[in-house]
N, C-alpha and C positions, 0 to 999 in steps of 0.2 A: 114427907116431902114439904120443903119450905117454899112458899110462894115469894117471888121477888119480881119486881118490874124491871125490865131492861130498857135503858134509855141512853141517848148520847150523853157523854160527859160534858161538864161545863167547868168554868173557872171556879165556881162555888164548890166543886168536888175536890179541889186541889189537896186539901189537908187529908181527906179520907183516902185519896189515891196515894198520897205520900205514905200513909200508914200501910196500905196494901203493898206498896213497892218494897217497904222494909221487910215484909214477909219473904220476898224474893232476894233479900240481901242486896237490894239496890238502893243505896242511900244517896242517889243523885240529888244534889241540892237544887238544881235548876231544871225545870221541865214545864211544859204547858200541857193542859188538858185540851185535846182537840176533838170537837164534836164529830169530825169525820172519821177519826181513827180510834178514838177512845169511847168505850161504852161501859156503863156502870150498872150493877144490880142494886136495886134499892128495895129495902124492906122496912116498913113502918117508919119511913123518913130517914133511915140510916143506909149509907152506902156500905154494902156487905161484900161486893165483888167488883172486879174490874178486868177488862180485856183491852189490849191495844193491838190493832191489826193494820197493816199497810197493804195497799192494793197495788197491782202492776209492778211487783218486785221481780227482778230477774232471778229465777231459781236455778242457779248453775247446776245443782245436783241432778236436775231432770231436764235441763235444757229448754225451759220455757218460762213464760211469765205467769205469775200467780199471786195470791195473797199470802202474807206472812204474819203469823201470830207472834208479835214481839214479846208480849207479856200476858199472863193470866194469873189472877190471884183471887182467892175467896177466904174470908175470915175462917180461921181453923175450926171453930166450934160449929160452923155451918157447912163444912165440906161433906160430900157424900149425899147431899140432899137435892141435887139437880141444878144448883145455881151455876156452876161452871159449865154444865151442858147448855144451859140457856144462853150463857154468854158466847159460847162457841157457835151456837145456832145463829145468833145475831151477827157475829163476825162473818159467818158464811153468807148470810143474806147480803151483807155489805159488799162482799167480794163478788157475788153473782151479779148484783146490781151494777158493779163497776165493769163487768164483762169478764172477770176471771173465772176459770173453770177448775183451778187447783188451789188448795189452801195447804200451807205447810207450817211446821213448827219444829222446835228443838227441845224435846223434853229434858228437864234438868236432872231427873232421878227416876228410880223405878216406879214410884207412886205416880208421877206425872205421865210416865210412859204408859202405865196401866190405864190412867184416865183417858189419854188420847186414843189408845187402842179401843176403848169402850165407845168412843165417839166416831169410830170408823176409820181412823188414821192407820196407815201401814208404815212399818219401819223400812225406809229406803236408804239406810246408812251405808256408805261405802267404807271399806275397812279403815282407811287412814284418815277419814274425815270425822268431824263432829257429828253427833246424832242428827238425823234428818228424817222426819216423818211427814207424810203428805196424804191428802185425800182428794179424790176427784169428786167434783160436785156436778149435779145436773141442772 
């Protein structure tokens, strides 16, 4: 298990986050790192993971408001070592602090679906819709 510190992202993390975004095939040229919605995993001074979560989103699929995980990425050589889980835990804490009781995401592939299943998310996809997974938080 690799240890990593989870902290709010800053503008100083912009290049590292850009690298992680490329792992998701998101080459968006312009973006901001927001300390309210972006969190990074840092190990030995290097940003090795990133999550972006928004709170108070209208989750039409379940008819209520909740948090939405926009993006999650961990450097490939460090996957499977608990960093993604720690990032999801931090996103959940942010959502609970904001008053949300549901957190949702859209897994991109079978590997990410397996990861989110392991984090306690359930597949709530409707037949004709994009994948939709969610988790109730206490």
